[in-house]
C-alpha positions in Angstrom: -4.2 -21.8 57.4 -6.2 -23.1 54.6 -7.1 -19.3 53.5 -2.9 -18.4 52.9 -2.7 -20.5 49.4 -5.6 -18.4 48.1 -4.4 -15.0 49.2 -0.8 -15.7 47.3 -2.5 -17.5 44.3 -5.0 -14.1 43.7 -2.3 -12.0 44.0 0.1 -14.1 41.6 -3.4 -14.0 38.7 -3.4 -10.4 39.0 0.3 -10.0 38.0 -0.1 -12.2 35.5 -3.6 -10.4 34.0 -5.8 -12.9 35.1 -8.3 -10.0 36.8 -11.3 -12.7 36.8 -9.1 -15.8 37.9 -7.9 -13.0 40.8 -11.4 -11.7 41.8 -12.5 -15.6 42.2 -9.8 -16.8 45.2 -9.7 -13.2 46.0 -13.1 -13.9 47.3 -12.7 -17.3 48.6 -9.5 -16.4 50.3 -11.8 -14.0 52.7 -12.8 -15.7 56.1 -16.1 -14.0 56.6 -15.1 -13.6 60.3 -15.0 -10.0 62.4 -11.3 -9.5 64.0 -10.0 -12.6 62.5 -6.7 -12.6 60.1 -6.9 -11.9 56.7 -4.4 -13.3 54.6 -5.3 -12.1 51.1 -5.9 -8.7 52.7 -2.7 -9.0 53.8 -1.6 -9.8 51.0 -2.5 -7.0 49.2 -1.6 -4.7 52.1 2.4 -6.2 51.5 2.4 -4.6 47.8 0.2 -1.3 48.8 -2.3 -2.5 46.7 -5.1 -0.2 48.8 -6.7 1.0 45.3 -7.3 -2.4 44.5 -8.7 -3.5 48.0 -11.1 -0.5 47.8 -12.4 -2.0 44.7 -13.0 -5.1 45.5 -14.5 -4.4 48.3 -17.0 -1.8 46.3 -18.0 -4.8 44.1 -18.0 -7.8 46.5 -21.7 -8.6 47.9 -20.7 -8.8 51.8 -22.3 -8.6 54.8 -22.0 -4.5 55.7 -20.6 -5.2 59.3 -17.6 -7.2 57.8 -17.1 -5.0 54.5 -16.4 -2.0 56.9 -13.8 -4.0 59.3 -11.9 -5.5 55.9 -12.3 -1.3 54.6 -10.9 -0.2 58.2 -7.9 -2.5 57.6 -7.1 -1.1 54.3 -7.3 2.4 55.7 -5.1 1.9 58.9 -2.4 0.4 56.6 -2.9 3.4 54.2 -2.7 5.8 57.4 -5.9 7.0 57.3 -6.2 6.3 60.5 -9.5 8.9 61.6 -11.1 6.3 58.2 -10.2 3.6 59.8 -12.2 4.5 62.8 -14.9 5.6 61.3 -15.6 2.1 59.7 -15.8 0.8 62.7 -16.6 2.4 65.7 -20.5 1.8 65.3 -19.9 -2.2 65.6 -20.6 -3.1 69.0 -18.6 -6.9 68.4 -16.2 -7.3 70.8 -14.0 -9.6 68.3 -12.9 -6.0 67.6 -11.8 -4.7 70.3 -7.9 -5.2 69.1 -8.3 -3.2 66.2 -10.7 -0.5 68.4 -8.0 -0.1 70.5 -4.6 -0.3 68.4 -6.8 3.1 66.5 -7.3 4.8 69.0 -3.6 4.3 70.2 -2.3 5.5 66.5 -4.3 8.5 66.8 -3.3 9.2 70.4 -7.3 9.7 71.8 -6.0 8.8 75.5 -9.5 9.7 77.0 -11.4 7.2 74.6 -9.1 5.0 75.5 -9.4 5.4 79.3 -13.1 5.4 79.0 -13.2 2.3 77.3 -11.1 1.0 80.5 -13.5 2.6 82.6 -16.2 0.5 80.8 -14.2 -2.8 82.0 -11.9 -3.1 78.8 -8.6 -4.1 79.2 -7.2 -1.5 77.5 -3.5 -2.8 77.6 -4.2 -6.6 76.5 -4.8 -5.7 73.3 -1.6 -3.8 73.0 2.0 -5.2 72.4 4.2 -4.5 75.8 6.3 -1.7 73.6 2.6 0.4 72.9 1.4 -0.4 76.6 4.6 1.5 78.3 3.8 3.9 75.2 0.4 4.5 76.2 1.1 4.3 80.5 3.8 7.2 79.9 1.7 9.2 77.7 -1.3 9.5 80.1 1.8 10.1 83.1 2.9 13.0 81.0 -0.6 14.6 80.7 -1.1 14.4 84.4 -3.6 11.5 83.9 -1.9 9.3 86.6 -4.9 7.7 89.3 -6.1 6.5 85.5 -3.5 5.3 84.9 -2.7 3.4 87.8 -6.4 1.9 87.2 -5.5 1.3 84.2 -2.4 -1.1 85.0 -4.6 -2.8 87.9 -7.4 -4.3 85.1 -4.6 -5.7 83.4 -3.1 -8.9 83.8 -0.2 -9.3 81.2 2.7 -7.1 82.2 1.6 -6.0 85.4 4.5 -6.3 87.1 6.0 -4.4 84.2 3.8 -1.9 83.9 3.8 -0.8 87.6 7.8 -0.6 87.4 7.3 2.0 84.6 4.5 3.5 86.4 6.8 4.0 89.8 9.5 5.5 88.2 7.8 8.1 85.8 5.1 9.6 88.1 8.2 10.0 90.5 9.9 11.9 88.0 10.2 15.6 89.1 9.5 16.4 85.1 6.2 14.7 85.5 4.7 15.3 89.4 4.1 19.3 88.3 2.3 20.8 85.8 4.0 23.8 84.7 1.6 26.4 86.1 2.5 24.4 89.7 6.0 24.4 89.0 6.0 27.9 88.2 4.6 29.0 91.4 6.3 26.2 93.9 9.8 26.2 92.4 10.4 29.9 90.7 8.6 31.4 92.9 6.6 33.4 90.2 3.0 34.2 89.5 2.9 34.9 85.8 5.3 33.7 83.2 8.7 35.3 82.8 9.5 37.3 80.0 12.7 36.8 77.7 14.5 39.3 79.9 13.8 37.9 83.0 16.0 34.9 81.5 19.3 36.0 83.0 17.7 36.2 87.1 15.7 33.4 86.1 18.9 31.0 85.7 20.5 32.3 89.1 16.8 30.9 90.6 17.3 28.2 88.5 20.8 26.9 89.4 20.0 27.3 93.3 17.8 24.5 92.9 18.3 20.4 93.7 20.2 19.2 90.1 16.6 17.2 89.4 14.3 20.3 89.9 16.7 22.3 87.4 16.2 19.6 85.0 12.9 19.9 85.9 12.7 23.3 85.1 14.4 23.8 81.3 12.2 20.8 80.3 9.0 23.2 81.4 10.5 26.3 80.2 11.0 25.1 76.4 7.6 22.9 76.6 6.1 26.3 77.1 8.0 28.6 75.3 9.4 27.0 72.2 6.3 28.3 69.9 7.0 31.5 70.4 9.7 33.2 68.7 10.2 35.9 71.0 12.3 33.4 73.3 14.3 31.0 71.0 17.3 33.0 71.4 17.2 33.0 75.2 15.8 29.2 75.0 18.8 27.7 72.8 21.4 29.5 75.4 20.1 28.1 78.6 17.9 25.6 78.5 18.7 23.6 74.9 22.2 23.8 75.9 21.5 22.3 78.9 20.0 19.4 77.3 23.1 18.5 75.4 25.2 16.9 78.4 20.9 15.2 79.6 20.0 13.0 76.6 17.8 11.2 79.1 15.5 14.2 79.2 14.5 14.5 75.7 12.1 12.4 76.1 9.5 15.0 78.1 10.2 17.4 75.5 7.2 17.5 73.2 8.1 17.1 69.3 7.1 20.6 68.0 10.0 21.9 70.3 12.7 19.4 69.3 12.3 20.7 65.7 11.6 24.4 66.6 14.3 25.2 68.7 18.5 24.4 67.8 18.7 20.9 69.6 21.7 19.0 68.6 20.5 17.0 65.9 23.2 14.1 67.2 20.7 13.4 70.2 17.8 13.5 68.1 18.7 9.8 66.7 19.1 8.8 63.2 17.5 10.3 60.3 15.5 7.2 59.8 14.4 7.0 63.6 13.5 10.5 63.8 11.2 9.8 60.8 9.4 7.3 61.8 8.7 9.7 65.6 7.7 12.5 63.3 5.5 10.8 60.4 3.2 8.4 63.8 3.0 11.9 65.2 1.9 13.4 62.2 -0.6 10.9 61.4 -1.8 10.9 64.7 -3.2 14.1 63.1 -0.4 16.6 64.4 0.3 18.8 61.4 2.3 21.4 62.7 4.7 23.4 60.2 7.3 22.2 62.4 6.6 18.9 62.0 6.2 19.2 58.4 9.1 21.0 57.7 11.5 18.5 59.7 10.0 16.4 57.2 11.3 17.7 54.6 14.7 18.2 56.0 15.0 14.8 57.2 14.1 12.9 54.2 16.9 13.2 51.5 19.4 11.8 54.3 16.7 8.7 55.4 17.1 5.7 54.4 13.5 5.1 53.1 11.4 2.5 54.6 8.3 1.3 52.9 6.0 2.5 55.9 8.3 5.8 54.9 7.2 5.5 51.4 3.3 5.2 52.4 4.1 8.3 54.9 4.8 10.5 51.8 1.8 9.4 49.9 -0.6 10.5 52.1 1.6 13.6 52.7 1.0 14.3 48.7 -2.7 13.2 48.9 -3.1 15.5 51.9 -1.1 19.1 50.0 1.8 18.9 52.6 4.7 17.4 51.2 6.2 19.9 48.6 7.4 18.3 45.5 9.3 20.9 44.4 11.8 21.3 47.4 15.2 21.3 45.5 16.2 18.6 48.0 13.4 16.8 47.7 14.0 16.9 43.6 17.3 15.3 44.1 16.4 12.6 46.2 13.7 11.5 44.0 16.1 11.4 40.7 19.2 9.8 43.2 17.4 7.5 45.9 16.4 3.9 43.6 13.5 3.4 45.4 12.3 6.8 45.8 9.8 6.7 43.0 8.1 4.1 44.6 5.9 6.7 46.2 4.4 7.4 43.0 3.1 3.9 42.4 0.2 4.5 43.9 -3.1 5.1 41.8 -4.7 7.5 44.3 -1.9 10.1 43.3 -3.2 9.8 39.3 -7.4 9.9 40.6 -7.4 12.8 43.1 -8.2 15.6 40.8 -6.9 18.1 43.5 -3.6 16.8 43.1 -3.2 14.6 40.1 -2.3 16.7 37.3 0.8 18.4 39.3 1.7 14.4 40.1 1.6 13.5 36.6 3.3 16.9 36.1 6.2 16.2 38.6 6.9 12.3 37.2 6.7 13.4 33.7 9.3 16.4 33.9 11.7 14.4 37.2 11.8 10.7 36.4 13.4 9.1 33.0 11.1 7.6 30.5 12.3 4.0 31.7 11.3 4.7 35.7 8.4 6.7 34.5 7.3 2.8 32.9 8.2 1.5 36.5 5.7 4.1 38.3 3.0 3.8 35.1 2.8 0.0 34.5 1.6 -1.0 38.3 -0.9 1.8 38.6 -2.5 -0.2 35.2 -2.8 -3.4 36.7 -4.8 -1.5 40.4 -6.7 0.7 38.2 -8.5 -1.4 35.6 -10.3 -3.1 38.6 -11.0 0.6 40.1 -14.7 1.7 41.3 -13.6 5.5 41.1 -15.4 7.7 38.4 -12.4 10.8 37.5 -10.4 11.5 34.6 -7.1 10.9 34.2 -4.0 13.5 33.9 -3.1 14.1 30.6 1.0 12.4 30.6 -0.3 9.3 31.9 -2.8 9.0 29.4 -0.4 9.5 27.1 1.0 6.1 28.5 -2.3 4.5 28.2 -2.3 5.1 24.6 1.3 4.7 24.0 0.0 0.8 25.3 -3.3 -0.3 24.5 -2.7 -3.0 21.9 0.2 -4.7 24.1 -1.7 -4.4 27.3 -5.8 -4.6 27.4 -5.8 -3.3 30.7 -4.3 -0.1 29.5 -7.3 -0.1 26.7 -9.8 -0.9 29.3 -8.5 2.5 31.6 -8.3 4.5 28.3 -11.7 3.4 26.8 -13.4 4.5 30.6 -11.1 7.6 30.9 -12.8 8.8 27.1 -15.6 7.8 28.3 -15.9 10.0 31.2 -14.5 12.3 29.5 -17.7 12.4 27.0 -16.0 12.2 23.8 -18.1 8.8 22.6 -16.5 9.2 19.1 -13.3 8.2 20.4 -14.5 5.2 22.4 -16.1 3.5 19.5 -12.4 4.4 17.5 -11.0 2.8 20.7 -12.8 0.1 20.5 -12.8 -0.2 16.8 -8.7 -1.1 17.0 -9.6 -4.4 18.4 -10.6 -7.9 17.4 -14.4 -8.4 17.9 -13.8 -11.0 21.1 -11.9 -8.1 22.6 -14.4 -6.1 21.3 -17.2 -7.7 23.6 -15.2 -7.9 26.8 -14.3 -4.2 26.5 -18.1 -3.5 26.3 -19.1 -5.7 29.3 -15.9 -4.2 31.7 -17.1 -0.5 30.5 -21.1 -1.9 31.1 -19.8 -3.9 34.5 -19.0 -0.4 35.5 -21.9 2.0 34.5 -24.0 -0.8 36.6 -22.0 -0.3 39.6 -22.3 3.8 39.0 -26.2 3.2 39.0 -25.9 4.6 35.2 -28.5 1.7 33.8 -29.7 2.8 30.6 -26.0 3.7 29.8 -24.6 0.0 31.2 -27.6 -1.6 28.8 -26.1 0.3 25.8 -22.9 -1.5 26.1 -24.3 -4.9 26.6 -26.8 -4.6 23.7 -23.9 -3.7 22.0 -21.6 -6.6 23.1 -24.7 -8.8 22.1 -24.4 -7.8 18.2 -20.9 -9.6 18.5 -21.5 -12.8 20.9 -24.9 -13.2 21.2 -25.0 -16.4 23.5 -22.5 -15.9 26.5 -23.1 -16.6 30.0 -21.5 -13.6 31.4 -23.6 -11.2 28.9 -27.0 -13.2 29.8 -25.5 -12.4 33.5 -25.5 -8.4 32.7 -28.9 -8.4 30.9 -30.3 -10.2 34.7 -28.4 -7.4 37.0 -29.9 -4.5 34.7 -33.4 -5.8 34.0 -33.6 -6.4 37.7 -32.7 -3.2 38.8 -34.9 -1.3 35.8 -38.1 -3.8 36.9 -38.3 -5.1 33.3 -40.0 -8.0 34.3 -40.4 -9.0 30.9 -36.9 -8.8 29.7 -35.7 -10.2 32.4 -37.3 -13.2 32.2 -36.6 -13.6 28.6 -32.4 -13.7 29.7 -33.1 -16.0 32.7 -35.1 -18.4 29.6 -31.6 -18.1 27.5 -29.6 -18.5 30.9 -31.3 -21.3 31.5 -31.3 -23.0 28.2 -27.5 -22.8 27.6 -26.4 -22.5 31.2 -28.0 -24.5 33.4 -26.3 -24.3 36.1 -25.1 -20.4 36.2 -28.7 -19.4 37.5 -31.2 -21.1 40.5 -34.4 -22.5 39.8 -35.7 -20.1 43.2 -34.4 -17.3 40.9 -36.5 -17.9 37.7 -39.4 -18.9 39.2 -39.4 -16.0 41.1 -38.8 -13.8 37.9 -41.5 -15.9 36.2 -43.8 -15.2 38.7 -43.6 -11.6 38.8 -43.6 -11.5 34.9 -47.4 -13.6 34.9 -48.1 -11.3 37.6 -47.6 -8.3 35.4 -49.5 -10.5 32.7 -52.2 -10.6 34.1 -52.9 -7.8 36.1 
């Protein structure tokens, strides 16, 4: 509980433009415990400030396992489950088991979950009841019935409820047989039927018991939905059968539901369908049927924060068609939809940032563009990315550079990265000396982070000409000269720090630097 005030105060400081204060409070808000609740991370995630979090984690001095844990939390919220998993897969600490199990469920990695269970991990104990039931159903429907029973036997919470579910699911005719055994046993066929065989096949099915008839139609849909030559026949027979059997839809694979002509009223509201489709999409199933269905449903759905995060990932993956006419209309009419673009990665990723920038410029009013760009500046000022920015966003930075120091910072970094040093100097020259000093050190900090030490040193020396006594200035010199191995200049600036800001430099660091210089001198 003690960390919650730091979380709220850090975020408030960032929104107020107090970046140094936000960084310090952020650092104090961390627990430094693997697997612990992290209020400061959760607070920033609530506002989808993933870029800011990644940048903070890049720059903070953290234990590598702990850094990986925090980064995994961010990736998971971004719905980049594979990256989140790779962050923590190598860490053996049992405190991460709940997160590992959750991520494997997110990715629908049934075999890996079974492997964990067989290693003695109570997998189900780390899941909420809805996810426990979903996992058991998934295993049963993929004919992992014996191992599902073993997984239930190894857990205590909700065991009775899960056993009831197991008995109900495993006894269902749809589950008892896979396609080939069902075809051979109940349809009397040694090979798959052709479309022209369906009239006689329907007669065979109608002679079966009602529950077996249901299983037959489910199997036919799941087996042949991806073969266009079967669509007309399936829609007239098995899909039509489902109109009176809505409870069977749960056994139909998602691609089939959105390839064949099922009654839309059976599938739920557009928002609930999107929840299902996005979950499926982010688990790695990105078929054309799923992507097409998402495009069809988005304009009719009430967008949630989760939908917005999912749309961002689709844009990054190149699977959301921004020039779909119905989506364009949605972005114009839905007052919340523009928030999709309040995401730095869309303006940093050179594969898509020009297309996104153009879309925002040509499809939103200047007032909405302002709403999109303003929070981007707040996050990007701390970004550790090198990439240059697209033109209309740069125009915004140019227009706001005298009103917002953060805009000037990002604009100068962008211009520096483009190699236009003359323009960099012109921009810096527009500022009062105090802000020139701040901007030089800002630029030096990121050049240092990129390992461009000589360039960083040049900026710090330029800052020194403006103000030669400042603790942050000395700290930049100390960090750079330490990395460069320049013992003489390292000691010089440590002595300056020791003279003017004695509390900012531990005695042991000064003594180590002095000893190193004396060894160099004597050698």
